[in-house]
All heavy atoms as TSV, in Angstrom:
chain	resi	resn	atom	element	x	y	z
A	1	MET	N	N	0.907	-1.216	-0.039
A	1	MET	CA	C	-0.031	0.006	0.025
A	1	MET	C	C	0.925	1.247	-0.039
A	1	MET	O	O	1.785	1.332	0.775
A	1	MET	CB	C	-0.887	0.006	1.249
A	1	MET	CG	C	-1.886	1.059	1.253
A	1	MET	SD	S	-2.997	1.056	2.667
A	1	MET	CE	C	-3.722	-0.542	2.574
A	2	ASN	N	N	0.614	2.201	-0.878
A	2	ASN	CA	C	1.482	3.369	-0.951
A	2	ASN	C	C	1.115	4.342	0.162
A	2	ASN	O	O	0.179	4.184	0.835
A	2	ASN	CB	C	1.435	3.998	-2.380
A	2	ASN	CG	C	0.059	4.584	-2.654
A	2	ASN	OD1	O	-0.609	4.994	-1.849
A	2	ASN	ND2	N	-0.229	4.603	-3.875
A	3	VAL	N	N	2.021	5.295	0.281
A	3	VAL	CA	C	1.930	6.315	1.359
A	3	VAL	C	C	0.679	7.074	1.289
A	3	VAL	O	O	-0.058	7.301	2.299
A	3	VAL	CB	C	3.123	7.258	1.282
A	3	VAL	CG1	C	2.976	8.387	2.408
A	3	VAL	CG2	C	4.396	6.483	1.589
A	4	SER	N	N	0.179	7.414	0.084
A	4	SER	CA	C	-1.062	8.221	-0.069
A	4	SER	C	C	-2.305	7.451	0.420
A	4	SER	O	O	-3.174	8.024	1.129
A	4	SER	CB	C	-1.295	8.578	-1.531
A	4	SER	OG	O	-0.252	9.396	-1.987
A	5	CYS	N	N	-2.272	6.179	0.034
A	5	CYS	CA	C	-3.386	5.391	0.649
A	5	CYS	C	C	-3.432	5.253	2.119
A	5	CYS	O	O	-4.531	5.387	2.804
A	5	CYS	CB	C	-3.402	3.952	-0.112
A	5	CYS	SG	S	-3.835	4.035	-1.741
A	6	ARG	N	N	-2.317	5.054	2.704
A	6	ARG	CA	C	-2.132	5.007	4.135
A	6	ARG	C	C	-2.605	6.259	4.789
A	6	ARG	O	O	-3.348	6.187	5.828
A	6	ARG	CB	C	-0.657	4.658	4.525
A	6	ARG	CG	C	-0.349	3.265	4.371
A	6	ARG	CD	C	1.027	2.972	4.995
A	6	ARG	NE	N	1.672	1.962	4.220
A	6	ARG	CZ	C	3.005	1.912	3.909
A	6	ARG	NH1	N	3.904	2.685	4.451
A	6	ARG	NH2	N	3.409	0.924	3.197
A	7	LEU	N	N	-2.255	7.369	4.234
A	7	LEU	CA	C	-2.586	8.665	4.888
A	7	LEU	C	C	-4.076	8.865	4.678
A	7	LEU	O	O	-4.784	9.283	5.710
A	7	LEU	CB	C	-1.950	9.885	4.162
A	7	LEU	CG	C	-0.466	10.042	4.492
A	7	LEU	CD1	C	0.136	11.100	3.611
A	7	LEU	CD2	C	-0.298	10.434	5.904
A	8	LEU	N	N	-4.730	8.499	3.679
A	8	LEU	CA	C	-6.137	8.617	3.476
A	8	LEU	C	C	-6.860	7.643	4.490
A	8	LEU	O	O	-7.820	8.118	5.185
A	8	LEU	CB	C	-6.564	8.215	2.043
A	8	LEU	CG	C	-8.067	8.192	1.742
A	8	LEU	CD1	C	-8.610	9.619	1.956
A	8	LEU	CD2	C	-8.313	7.739	0.386
A	9	LEU	N	N	-6.391	6.475	4.676
A	9	LEU	CA	C	-7.065	5.586	5.607
A	9	LEU	C	C	-6.871	6.099	7.040
A	9	LEU	O	O	-7.801	5.915	7.885
A	9	LEU	CB	C	-6.396	4.112	5.470
A	9	LEU	CG	C	-6.860	3.406	4.196
A	9	LEU	CD1	C	-6.048	2.063	4.099
A	9	LEU	CD2	C	-8.336	3.165	4.144
A	10	MET	N	N	-5.765	6.683	7.392
A	10	MET	CA	C	-5.625	7.224	8.747
A	10	MET	C	C	-6.457	8.490	8.909
A	10	MET	O	O	-6.885	8.654	10.101
A	10	MET	CB	C	-4.052	7.649	8.916
A	10	MET	CG	C	-3.184	6.454	8.996
A	10	MET	SD	S	-1.356	6.803	9.109
A	10	MET	CE	C	-1.304	8.468	9.713
A	11	CYS	N	N	-6.790	9.192	7.897
A	11	CYS	CA	C	-7.576	10.406	8.161
A	11	CYS	C	C	-9.100	10.134	8.043
A	11	CYS	O	O	-9.873	11.015	8.474
A	11	CYS	CB	C	-7.164	11.380	7.018
A	11	CYS	SG	S	-5.538	12.029	7.145
A	12	LEU	N	N	-9.531	9.053	7.565
A	12	LEU	CA	C	-10.903	8.816	7.364
A	12	LEU	C	C	-11.746	8.905	8.648
A	12	LEU	O	O	-12.814	9.570	8.661
A	12	LEU	CB	C	-11.180	7.434	6.748
A	12	LEU	CG	C	-10.951	7.346	5.198
A	12	LEU	CD1	C	-11.185	5.918	4.727
A	12	LEU	CD2	C	-11.827	8.252	4.497
A	13	PRO	N	N	-11.297	8.380	9.877
A	13	PRO	CA	C	-12.080	8.613	11.037
A	13	PRO	C	C	-12.273	10.045	11.436
A	13	PRO	O	O	-13.284	10.432	11.805
A	13	PRO	CB	C	-11.325	7.862	12.048
A	13	PRO	CG	C	-10.499	6.806	11.261
A	13	PRO	CD	C	-10.175	7.448	10.020
A	14	ALA	N	N	-11.230	10.808	11.248
A	14	ALA	CA	C	-11.337	12.255	11.625
A	14	ALA	C	C	-12.301	12.993	10.606
A	14	ALA	O	O	-13.059	13.812	11.076
A	14	ALA	CB	C	-9.922	12.919	11.487
A	15	LEU	N	N	-12.154	12.640	9.343
A	15	LEU	CA	C	-13.090	13.242	8.390
A	15	LEU	C	C	-14.587	12.858	8.706
A	15	LEU	O	O	-15.436	13.708	8.606
A	15	LEU	CB	C	-12.704	12.853	7.014
A	15	LEU	CG	C	-11.432	13.367	6.435
A	15	LEU	CD1	C	-11.094	12.756	5.037
A	15	LEU	CD2	C	-11.490	14.889	6.343
A	16	TYR	N	N	-14.748	11.619	9.054
A	16	TYR	CA	C	-16.166	11.167	9.472
A	16	TYR	C	C	-16.683	11.873	10.654
A	16	TYR	O	O	-17.787	12.416	10.625
A	16	TYR	CB	C	-16.134	9.664	9.668
A	16	TYR	CG	C	-17.490	9.172	10.147
A	16	TYR	CD1	C	-18.595	9.051	9.205
A	16	TYR	CD2	C	-17.714	8.952	11.446
A	16	TYR	CE1	C	-19.868	8.651	9.735
A	16	TYR	CE2	C	-18.983	8.554	11.944
A	16	TYR	CZ	C	-20.054	8.414	10.999
A	16	TYR	OH	O	-21.261	8.095	11.507
A	17	SER	N	N	-15.777	12.012	11.663
A	17	SER	CA	C	-16.215	12.743	12.904
A	17	SER	C	C	-16.527	14.209	12.567
A	17	SER	O	O	-17.561	14.701	13.045
A	17	SER	CB	C	-15.076	12.753	13.899
A	17	SER	OG	O	-14.836	11.419	14.311
A	18	ALA	N	N	-15.757	14.897	11.730
A	18	ALA	CA	C	-16.052	16.230	11.435
A	18	ALA	C	C	-17.260	16.401	10.600
A	18	ALA	O	O	-18.128	17.287	10.784
A	18	ALA	CB	C	-14.834	16.818	10.600
A	19	THR	N	N	-17.575	15.422	9.746
A	19	THR	CA	C	-18.809	15.481	8.907
A	19	THR	C	C	-19.993	15.296	9.783
A	19	THR	O	O	-20.992	15.948	9.663
A	19	THR	CB	C	-18.712	14.487	7.763
A	19	THR	OG1	O	-17.545	14.678	6.998
A	19	THR	CG2	C	-19.982	14.506	6.944
A	20	ALA	N	N	-19.940	14.309	10.723
A	20	ALA	CA	C	-21.007	14.054	11.616
A	20	ALA	C	C	-21.405	15.213	12.502
A	20	ALA	O	O	-22.497	15.501	12.678
A	20	ALA	CB	C	-20.643	12.811	12.436
A	21	LEU	N	N	-20.282	15.887	12.926
A	21	LEU	CA	C	-20.511	17.070	13.825
A	21	LEU	C	C	-21.152	18.139	12.963
A	21	LEU	O	O	-22.119	18.818	13.539
A	21	LEU	CB	C	-19.238	17.572	14.366
A	21	LEU	CG	C	-19.192	18.795	15.183
A	21	LEU	CD1	C	-20.060	18.607	16.479
A	21	LEU	CD2	C	-17.851	19.260	15.553
A	22	THR	N	N	-20.733	18.363	11.720
A	22	THR	CA	C	-21.366	19.427	10.954
A	22	THR	C	C	-22.835	19.092	10.722
A	22	THR	O	O	-23.659	19.989	10.733
A	22	THR	CB	C	-20.591	19.520	9.631
A	22	THR	OG1	O	-19.187	19.773	9.850
A	22	THR	CG2	C	-21.183	20.676	8.663
A	23	VAL	N	N	-23.092	17.892	10.444
A	23	VAL	CA	C	-24.541	17.572	10.158
A	23	VAL	C	C	-25.318	17.749	11.462
A	23	VAL	O	O	-26.521	18.269	11.285
A	23	VAL	CB	C	-24.589	16.013	9.639
A	23	VAL	CG1	C	-26.078	15.563	9.656
A	23	VAL	CG2	C	-23.961	15.875	8.313
A	24	ASP	N	N	-24.808	17.428	12.584
A	24	ASP	CA	C	-25.558	17.651	13.826
A	24	ASP	C	C	-25.815	19.098	14.086
A	24	ASP	O	O	-26.946	19.475	14.581
A	24	ASP	CB	C	-24.763	17.116	15.081
A	24	ASP	CG	C	-24.839	15.505	15.061
A	24	ASP	OD1	O	-25.640	14.921	14.388
A	24	ASP	OD2	O	-23.952	14.963	15.808
A	25	VAL	N	N	-24.903	19.931	13.836
A	25	VAL	CA	C	-24.985	21.343	14.007
A	25	VAL	C	C	-26.053	21.934	13.073
A	25	VAL	O	O	-26.879	22.761	13.328
A	25	VAL	CB	C	-23.685	22.130	13.783
A	25	VAL	CG1	C	-23.792	23.612	13.755
A	25	VAL	CG2	C	-22.669	21.700	14.999
A	26	LEU	N	N	-26.066	21.437	11.750
A	26	LEU	CA	C	-26.927	21.950	10.777
A	26	LEU	C	C	-28.395	21.486	11.054
A	26	LEU	O	O	-29.299	22.146	10.672
A	26	LEU	CB	C	-26.513	21.542	9.356
A	26	LEU	CG	C	-25.231	22.183	8.853
A	26	LEU	CD1	C	-24.800	21.551	7.508
A	26	LEU	CD2	C	-25.329	23.651	8.760
A	27	ALA	N	N	-28.534	20.385	11.776
A	27	ALA	CA	C	-29.859	19.818	12.022
A	27	ALA	C	C	-30.542	20.586	13.150
A	27	ALA	O	O	-31.770	20.432	13.310
A	27	ALA	CB	C	-29.721	18.352	12.379
A	28	GLN	N	N	-29.809	21.378	13.934
A	28	GLN	CA	C	-30.473	22.133	15.015
A	28	GLN	C	C	-31.388	23.226	14.415
A	28	GLN	O	O	-31.123	23.752	13.361
A	28	GLN	CB	C	-29.400	22.800	15.803
A	28	GLN	CG	C	-28.546	21.875	16.595
A	28	GLN	CD	C	-27.418	22.562	17.337
A	28	GLN	OE1	O	-27.266	23.815	17.372
A	28	GLN	NE2	N	-26.719	21.731	18.094
A	29	GLU	N	N	-32.384	23.513	15.135
A	29	GLU	CA	C	-33.366	24.558	14.702
A	29	GLU	C	C	-32.717	25.929	14.765
A	29	GLU	O	O	-31.919	26.218	15.709
A	29	GLU	CB	C	-34.577	24.506	15.593
A	29	GLU	CG	C	-35.407	23.249	15.398
A	29	GLU	CD	C	-36.667	23.279	16.186
A	29	GLU	OE1	O	-37.233	24.382	16.401
A	29	GLU	OE2	O	-37.169	22.200	16.607
A	30	ALA	N	N	-33.102	26.736	13.914
A	30	ALA	CA	C	-32.549	28.124	13.837
A	30	ALA	C	C	-33.218	28.886	14.961
A	30	ALA	O	O	-34.372	28.682	15.326
A	30	ALA	CB	C	-32.851	28.748	12.507
A	31	ILE	N	N	-32.510	29.904	15.402
A	31	ILE	CA	C	-33.000	30.760	16.432
A	31	ILE	C	C	-33.655	31.983	15.759
A	31	ILE	O	O	-32.958	32.637	15.024
A	31	ILE	CB	C	-31.985	31.264	17.461
A	31	ILE	CG1	C	-31.372	30.001	18.138
A	31	ILE	CG2	C	-32.454	32.223	18.445
A	31	ILE	CD1	C	-30.084	30.345	18.921
A	32	ASP	N	N	-34.931	32.266	15.993
A	32	ASP	CA	C	-35.603	33.415	15.419
A	32	ASP	C	C	-35.038	34.665	16.113
A	32	ASP	O	O	-35.038	34.725	17.376
A	32	ASP	CB	C	-37.002	33.347	15.587
A	32	ASP	CG	C	-37.681	32.251	14.809
A	32	ASP	OD1	O	-37.164	31.994	13.668
A	32	ASP	OD2	O	-38.688	31.684	15.223
A	33	PRO	N	N	-34.543	35.645	15.321
A	33	PRO	CA	C	-34.101	36.885	15.955
A	33	PRO	C	C	-35.316	37.583	16.647
A	33	PRO	O	O	-36.490	37.576	16.128
A	33	PRO	CB	C	-33.586	37.706	14.791
A	33	PRO	CG	C	-34.158	37.049	13.623
A	33	PRO	CD	C	-34.550	35.681	13.913
A	34	ALA	N	N	-35.060	38.348	17.703
A	34	ALA	CA	C	-36.168	39.049	18.399
A	34	ALA	C	C	-35.616	40.368	18.776
A	34	ALA	O	O	-34.491	40.582	19.105
A	34	ALA	CB	C	-36.520	38.367	19.638
A	35	ASP	N	N	-36.440	41.470	18.679
A	35	ASP	CA	C	-36.068	42.825	19.038
A	35	ASP	C	C	-36.082	42.874	20.532
A	35	ASP	O	O	-36.974	42.585	21.213
A	35	ASP	CB	C	-37.072	43.773	18.470
A	35	ASP	CG	C	-36.773	45.121	18.790
A	35	ASP	OD1	O	-35.707	45.497	19.434
A	35	ASP	OD2	O	-37.548	46.086	18.497
A	36	PRO	N	N	-34.850	43.190	21.175
A	36	PRO	CA	C	-34.781	43.248	22.613
A	36	PRO	C	C	-35.518	44.392	23.203
A	36	PRO	O	O	-35.716	44.440	24.396
A	36	PRO	CB	C	-33.273	43.366	22.905
A	36	PRO	CG	C	-32.704	43.965	21.669
A	36	PRO	CD	C	-33.616	43.509	20.539
A	37	ALA	N	N	-35.951	45.365	22.408
A	37	ALA	CA	C	-36.688	46.558	22.847
A	37	ALA	C	C	-36.021	47.132	24.125
A	37	ALA	O	O	-36.606	47.366	25.166
A	37	ALA	CB	C	-38.145	46.181	23.177
A	38	LEU	N	N	-34.784	47.536	23.971
A	38	LEU	CA	C	-33.961	48.113	25.067
A	38	LEU	C	C	-34.461	49.543	25.370
A	38	LEU	O	O	-34.179	50.049	26.455
A	38	LEU	CB	C	-32.466	48.052	24.751
A	38	LEU	CG	C	-31.879	46.677	24.698
A	38	LEU	CD1	C	-30.412	46.757	24.229
A	38	LEU	CD2	C	-31.950	46.008	25.956
A	39	GLY	N	N	-34.878	50.227	24.303
A	39	GLY	CA	C	-35.251	51.623	24.419
A	39	GLY	C	C	-34.008	52.496	24.382
A	39	GLY	O	O	-33.935	53.718	24.670
A	40	ARG	N	N	-32.908	51.854	23.973
A	40	ARG	CA	C	-31.591	52.606	23.806
A	40	ARG	C	C	-30.767	51.838	22.761
A	40	ARG	O	O	-31.006	50.723	22.467
A	40	ARG	CB	C	-30.851	52.650	25.132
A	40	ARG	CG	C	-30.549	51.312	25.620
A	40	ARG	CD	C	-29.593	51.377	26.947
A	40	ARG	NE	N	-29.429	50.147	27.493
A	40	ARG	CZ	C	-28.699	49.117	27.038
A	40	ARG	NH1	N	-28.068	49.244	25.992
A	40	ARG	NH2	N	-28.584	47.993	27.738
A	41	PRO	N	N	-29.722	52.460	22.184
A	41	PRO	CA	C	-28.926	51.712	21.269
A	41	PRO	C	C	-28.154	50.576	22.012
A	41	PRO	O	O	-27.863	50.667	23.187
A	41	PRO	CB	C	-27.849	52.851	20.779
A	41	PRO	CG	C	-28.508	54.054	21.097
A	41	PRO	CD	C	-29.392	53.847	22.278
A	42	VAL	N	N	-27.824	49.484	21.211
A	42	VAL	CA	C	-27.087	48.394	21.827
A	42	VAL	C	C	-25.706	48.858	22.083
A	42	VAL	O	O	-25.040	49.488	21.297
A	42	VAL	CB	C	-27.159	47.175	20.859
A	42	VAL	CG1	C	-26.246	46.066	21.396
A	42	VAL	CG2	C	-28.512	46.668	20.726
A	43	ASP	N	N	-25.148	48.537	23.310
A	43	ASP	CA	C	-23.817	48.819	23.668
A	43	ASP	C	C	-23.034	47.560	23.666
A	43	ASP	O	O	-23.411	46.562	24.342
A	43	ASP	CB	C	-23.787	49.524	24.983
A	43	ASP	CG	C	-22.313	49.773	25.446
A	43	ASP	OD1	O	-21.797	50.763	24.897
A	43	ASP	OD2	O	-21.785	49.038	26.312
A	44	PHE	N	N	-21.853	47.499	22.875
A	44	PHE	CA	C	-21.106	46.231	22.822
A	44	PHE	C	C	-20.731	45.677	24.209
A	44	PHE	O	O	-20.936	44.583	24.450
A	44	PHE	CB	C	-19.926	46.428	21.919
A	44	PHE	CG	C	-19.072	45.228	21.869
A	44	PHE	CD1	C	-19.370	44.201	20.977
A	44	PHE	CD2	C	-17.914	45.088	22.568
A	44	PHE	CE1	C	-18.563	42.998	20.840
A	44	PHE	CE2	C	-17.074	43.928	22.501
A	44	PHE	CZ	C	-17.459	42.947	21.642
A	45	TYR	N	N	-20.053	46.525	24.945
A	45	TYR	CA	C	-19.594	46.049	26.214
A	45	TYR	C	C	-20.637	45.790	27.324
A	45	TYR	O	O	-20.432	44.961	28.236
A	45	TYR	CB	C	-18.484	47.066	26.791
A	45	TYR	CG	C	-17.172	46.952	25.949
A	45	TYR	CD1	C	-16.943	47.922	24.988
A	45	TYR	CD2	C	-16.383	45.875	26.071
A	45	TYR	CE1	C	-15.838	47.751	24.180
A	45	TYR	CE2	C	-15.190	45.746	25.317
A	45	TYR	CZ	C	-14.951	46.682	24.362
A	45	TYR	OH	O	-13.801	46.571	23.563
A	46	MET	N	N	-21.717	46.415	27.148
A	46	MET	CA	C	-22.843	46.226	28.226
A	46	MET	C	C	-23.744	45.023	27.730
A	46	MET	O	O	-24.251	44.252	28.536
A	46	MET	CB	C	-23.669	47.437	28.303
A	46	MET	CG	C	-24.557	47.493	29.579
A	46	MET	SD	S	-24.971	49.175	30.059
A	46	MET	CE	C	-26.479	49.293	29.023
A	47	ASP	N	N	-23.966	44.852	26.456
A	47	ASP	CA	C	-24.960	43.952	26.061
A	47	ASP	C	C	-24.432	42.736	25.313
A	47	ASP	O	O	-24.952	41.609	25.445
A	47	ASP	CB	C	-25.945	44.663	25.022
A	47	ASP	CG	C	-26.629	45.811	25.627
A	47	ASP	OD1	O	-27.158	45.738	26.682
A	47	ASP	OD2	O	-26.630	46.902	24.981
A	48	VAL	N	N	-23.342	42.868	24.530
A	48	VAL	CA	C	-22.803	41.784	23.714
A	48	VAL	C	C	-21.627	41.066	24.467
A	48	VAL	O	O	-21.622	39.825	24.506
A	48	VAL	CB	C	-22.431	42.253	22.311
A	48	VAL	CG1	C	-21.788	41.156	21.531
A	48	VAL	CG2	C	-23.478	42.958	21.607
A	49	TYR	N	N	-20.735	41.818	24.948
A	49	TYR	CA	C	-19.523	41.281	25.551
A	49	TYR	C	C	-19.837	40.271	26.699
A	49	TYR	O	O	-19.151	39.232	26.764
A	49	TYR	CB	C	-18.618	42.428	26.032
A	49	TYR	CG	C	-17.315	41.850	26.606
A	49	TYR	CD1	C	-16.301	41.603	25.709
A	49	TYR	CD2	C	-17.082	41.635	27.978
A	49	TYR	CE1	C	-15.096	41.068	26.107
A	49	TYR	CE2	C	-15.867	41.149	28.398
A	49	TYR	CZ	C	-14.863	40.912	27.483
A	49	TYR	OH	O	-13.673	40.354	27.957
A	50	PRO	N	N	-20.808	40.494	27.576
A	50	PRO	CA	C	-21.097	39.453	28.634
A	50	PRO	C	C	-21.387	38.052	28.005
A	50	PRO	O	O	-21.012	37.024	28.533
A	50	PRO	CB	C	-22.260	39.994	29.460
A	50	PRO	CG	C	-22.072	41.506	29.213
A	50	PRO	CD	C	-21.634	41.689	27.848
A	51	ILE	N	N	-22.102	38.036	26.898
A	51	ILE	CA	C	-22.423	36.789	26.240
A	51	ILE	C	C	-21.186	36.104	25.702
A	51	ILE	O	O	-21.008	34.916	25.846
A	51	ILE	CB	C	-23.529	36.991	25.151
A	51	ILE	CG1	C	-24.720	37.556	25.708
A	51	ILE	CG2	C	-23.756	35.716	24.358
A	51	ILE	CD1	C	-25.765	38.090	24.702
A	52	LEU	N	N	-20.375	36.864	24.993
A	52	LEU	CA	C	-19.108	36.389	24.404
A	52	LEU	C	C	-18.144	35.906	25.512
A	52	LEU	O	O	-17.474	34.853	25.445
A	52	LEU	CB	C	-18.407	37.473	23.588
A	52	LEU	CG	C	-19.185	38.036	22.332
A	52	LEU	CD1	C	-18.407	39.124	21.663
A	52	LEU	CD2	C	-19.385	36.816	21.383
A	53	GLU	N	N	-18.153	36.672	26.597
A	53	GLU	CA	C	-17.298	36.258	27.751
A	53	GLU	C	C	-17.716	34.906	28.283
A	53	GLU	O	O	-16.889	34.058	28.595
A	53	GLU	CB	C	-17.325	37.386	28.838
A	53	GLU	CG	C	-16.411	37.130	29.995
A	53	GLU	CD	C	-16.395	38.281	30.957
A	53	GLU	OE1	O	-17.483	38.845	31.224
A	53	GLU	OE2	O	-15.344	38.563	31.465
A	54	ALA	N	N	-18.968	34.721	28.393
A	54	ALA	CA	C	-19.513	33.512	29.013
A	54	ALA	C	C	-19.480	32.305	28.083
A	54	ALA	O	O	-19.213	31.163	28.483
A	54	ALA	CB	C	-20.991	33.647	29.442
A	55	LYS	N	N	-19.555	32.563	26.756
A	55	LYS	CA	C	-19.683	31.422	25.809
A	55	LYS	C	C	-18.494	31.281	24.868
A	55	LYS	O	O	-18.348	30.143	24.229
A	55	LYS	CB	C	-20.926	31.607	25.016
A	55	LYS	CG	C	-22.222	31.699	25.785
A	55	LYS	CD	C	-22.603	30.387	26.291
A	55	LYS	CE	C	-23.984	30.454	27.013
A	55	LYS	NZ	N	-24.305	29.163	27.500
A	56	CYS	N	N	-17.736	32.213	24.599
A	56	CYS	CA	C	-16.832	32.262	23.536
A	56	CYS	C	C	-15.304	32.585	23.819
A	56	CYS	O	O	-14.415	32.037	23.122
A	56	CYS	CB	C	-17.249	33.245	22.410
A	56	CYS	SG	S	-18.967	33.102	22.005
A	57	LEU	N	N	-15.055	33.430	24.755
A	57	LEU	CA	C	-13.728	33.956	25.011
A	57	LEU	C	C	-12.733	32.865	25.548
A	57	LEU	O	O	-11.548	33.069	25.343
A	57	LEU	CB	C	-13.727	35.136	25.889
A	57	LEU	CG	C	-14.304	36.387	25.368
A	57	LEU	CD1	C	-14.203	37.566	26.276
A	57	LEU	CD2	C	-13.608	36.766	23.966
A	58	ALA	N	N	-13.139	31.833	26.025
A	58	ALA	CA	C	-12.273	30.807	26.498
A	58	ALA	C	C	-11.397	30.198	25.335
A	58	ALA	O	O	-10.261	29.867	25.445
A	58	ALA	CB	C	-13.026	29.695	27.182
A	59	CYS	N	N	-12.021	30.192	24.162
A	59	CYS	CA	C	-11.283	29.720	22.954
A	59	CYS	C	C	-11.028	30.798	21.997
A	59	CYS	O	O	-10.137	30.614	21.094
A	59	CYS	CB	C	-12.181	28.675	22.270
A	59	CYS	SG	S	-12.438	27.184	23.308
A	60	HIS	N	N	-11.618	31.931	22.043
A	60	HIS	CA	C	-11.509	32.961	21.005
A	60	HIS	C	C	-11.069	34.298	21.589
A	60	HIS	O	O	-11.787	35.363	21.486
A	60	HIS	CB	C	-12.747	33.134	20.226
A	60	HIS	CG	C	-13.147	31.881	19.454
A	60	HIS	ND1	N	-12.486	31.403	18.299
A	60	HIS	CD2	C	-14.113	30.970	19.650
A	60	HIS	CE1	C	-12.966	30.291	17.952
A	60	HIS	NE2	N	-13.948	29.978	18.753
A	61	SER	N	N	-9.928	34.346	22.231
A	61	SER	CA	C	-9.420	35.567	22.897
A	61	SER	C	C	-8.072	35.862	22.314
A	61	SER	O	O	-7.433	35.087	21.568
A	61	SER	CB	C	-9.266	35.341	24.417
A	61	SER	OG	O	-8.298	34.394	24.680
A	62	SER	N	N	-7.458	36.954	22.604
A	62	SER	CA	C	-6.146	37.281	22.114
A	62	SER	C	C	-5.059	36.352	22.675
A	62	SER	O	O	-3.958	36.215	22.074
A	62	SER	CB	C	-5.793	38.754	22.426
A	62	SER	OG	O	-5.765	38.927	23.830
A	63	VAL	N	N	-5.324	35.650	23.778
A	63	VAL	CA	C	-4.394	34.683	24.308
A	63	VAL	C	C	-4.457	33.359	23.588
A	63	VAL	O	O	-3.389	32.695	23.269
A	63	VAL	CB	C	-4.631	34.530	25.782
A	63	VAL	CG1	C	-3.786	33.409	26.405
A	63	VAL	CG2	C	-4.432	35.779	26.558
A	64	VAL	N	N	-5.686	32.815	23.347
A	64	VAL	CA	C	-5.869	31.526	22.646
A	64	VAL	C	C	-5.960	31.580	21.176
A	64	VAL	O	O	-5.274	30.750	20.486
A	64	VAL	CB	C	-7.144	30.802	23.302
A	64	VAL	CG1	C	-7.307	29.435	22.646
A	64	VAL	CG2	C	-7.020	30.756	24.761
A	65	LYS	N	N	-6.767	32.526	20.576
A	65	LYS	CA	C	-6.873	32.674	19.124
A	65	LYS	C	C	-7.259	31.438	18.329
A	65	LYS	O	O	-6.621	31.192	17.265
A	65	LYS	CB	C	-5.588	33.255	18.567
A	65	LYS	CG	C	-5.108	34.597	19.036
A	65	LYS	CD	C	-3.883	35.044	18.433
A	65	LYS	CE	C	-3.278	36.262	19.188
A	65	LYS	NZ	N	-1.983	36.603	18.680
A	66	GLU	N	N	-8.111	30.599	18.839
A	66	GLU	CA	C	-8.503	29.420	18.059
A	66	GLU	C	C	-9.042	29.864	16.744
A	66	GLU	O	O	-9.938	30.684	16.648
A	66	GLU	CB	C	-9.487	28.609	18.894
A	66	GLU	CG	C	-9.820	27.216	18.219
A	66	GLU	CD	C	-10.644	26.388	19.155
A	66	GLU	OE1	O	-10.258	26.165	20.326
A	66	GLU	OE2	O	-11.705	26.005	18.709
A	67	SER	N	N	-8.627	29.240	15.674
A	67	SER	CA	C	-9.016	29.580	14.307
A	67	SER	C	C	-8.752	31.102	13.988
A	67	SER	O	O	-9.453	31.587	13.090
A	67	SER	CB	C	-10.453	29.188	14.053
A	67	SER	OG	O	-10.647	27.786	14.280
A	68	ASP	N	N	-7.821	31.661	14.583
A	68	ASP	CA	C	-7.503	33.044	14.440
A	68	ASP	C	C	-8.694	33.992	14.591
A	68	ASP	O	O	-8.869	35.029	13.996
A	68	ASP	CB	C	-6.844	33.315	13.067
A	68	ASP	CG	C	-5.504	32.646	12.937
A	68	ASP	OD1	O	-4.775	32.728	13.967
A	68	ASP	OD2	O	-5.053	32.254	11.844
A	69	LEU	N	N	-9.718	33.568	15.396
A	69	LEU	CA	C	-10.884	34.328	15.733
A	69	LEU	C	C	-10.752	34.982	17.101
A	69	LEU	O	O	-10.690	34.313	18.046
A	69	LEU	CB	C	-12.161	33.477	15.565
A	69	LEU	CG	C	-13.522	34.111	15.822
A	69	LEU	CD1	C	-13.731	35.318	14.885
A	69	LEU	CD2	C	-14.683	33.171	15.777
A	70	ILE	N	N	-10.739	36.312	17.104
A	70	ILE	CA	C	-10.646	37.023	18.409
A	70	ILE	C	C	-11.861	37.824	18.575
A	70	ILE	O	O	-12.363	38.610	17.791
A	70	ILE	CB	C	-9.432	37.970	18.439
A	70	ILE	CG1	C	-8.136	37.083	18.251
A	70	ILE	CG2	C	-9.333	38.726	19.769
A	70	ILE	CD1	C	-6.922	37.957	18.080
A	71	LEU	N	N	-12.693	37.549	19.626
A	71	LEU	CA	C	-13.926	38.127	19.926
A	71	LEU	C	C	-13.930	39.154	21.123
A	71	LEU	O	O	-14.954	39.390	21.756
A	71	LEU	CB	C	-14.958	37.071	20.142
A	71	LEU	CG	C	-15.185	36.116	19.004
A	71	LEU	CD1	C	-16.134	34.966	19.448
A	71	LEU	CD2	C	-15.649	36.729	17.797
A	72	GLU	N	N	-12.766	39.569	21.489
A	72	GLU	CA	C	-12.656	40.420	22.712
A	72	GLU	C	C	-13.169	41.856	22.553
A	72	GLU	O	O	-13.491	42.561	23.481
A	72	GLU	CB	C	-11.245	40.516	23.166
A	72	GLU	CG	C	-10.763	39.227	23.767
A	72	GLU	CD	C	-9.312	39.274	24.242
A	72	GLU	OE1	O	-8.456	39.959	23.586
A	72	GLU	OE2	O	-9.012	38.618	25.277
A	73	ASN	N	N	-13.185	42.333	21.364
A	73	ASN	CA	C	-13.662	43.749	21.057
A	73	ASN	C	C	-14.283	43.796	19.735
A	73	ASN	O	O	-14.066	42.973	18.860
A	73	ASN	CB	C	-12.560	44.739	21.208
A	73	ASN	CG	C	-11.325	44.455	20.467
A	73	ASN	OD1	O	-11.508	44.363	19.136
A	73	ASN	ND2	N	-10.210	44.454	20.920
A	74	ALA	N	N	-15.089	44.842	19.528
A	74	ALA	CA	C	-15.807	45.005	18.220
A	74	ALA	C	C	-14.915	45.118	17.059
A	74	ALA	O	O	-15.192	44.644	15.976
A	74	ALA	CB	C	-16.706	46.196	18.387
A	75	GLU	N	N	-13.738	45.755	17.162
A	75	GLU	CA	C	-12.725	45.969	16.127
A	75	GLU	C	C	-12.186	44.620	15.664
A	75	GLU	O	O	-12.034	44.428	14.454
A	75	GLU	CB	C	-11.655	46.828	16.504
A	75	GLU	CG	C	-12.054	48.297	16.816
A	75	GLU	CD	C	-12.743	48.532	18.167
A	75	GLU	OE1	O	-12.410	47.759	19.105
A	75	GLU	OE2	O	-13.536	49.442	18.260
A	76	SER	N	N	-11.933	43.751	16.558
A	76	SER	CA	C	-11.351	42.421	16.154
A	76	SER	C	C	-12.313	41.515	15.495
A	76	SER	O	O	-12.069	40.624	14.690
A	76	SER	CB	C	-10.649	41.780	17.342
A	76	SER	OG	O	-11.615	41.333	18.240
A	77	ILE	N	N	-13.634	41.725	15.842
A	77	ILE	CA	C	-14.718	40.918	15.222
A	77	ILE	C	C	-14.851	41.188	13.753
A	77	ILE	O	O	-14.975	40.469	12.925
A	77	ILE	CB	C	-15.959	41.008	15.993
A	77	ILE	CG1	C	-15.817	40.484	17.345
A	77	ILE	CG2	C	-17.139	40.303	15.288
A	77	ILE	CD1	C	-17.023	40.720	18.317
């Protein structure tokens, strides 16, 4: 068996896992956008940043930079 075939066989489980994950994510129901009716303009650091801090910054900060995505400030997004 040549090197190309061996590499392909070694990568198949990872490719399958990535495909299965993508299908699972796409199968989830979409979230309908809703007007928060704040009565004021949205403020990044007051309204958006707390959500990013709780859900995203562990992997997407200037320290970690997973996938080169930094979500710490509006400019980097």
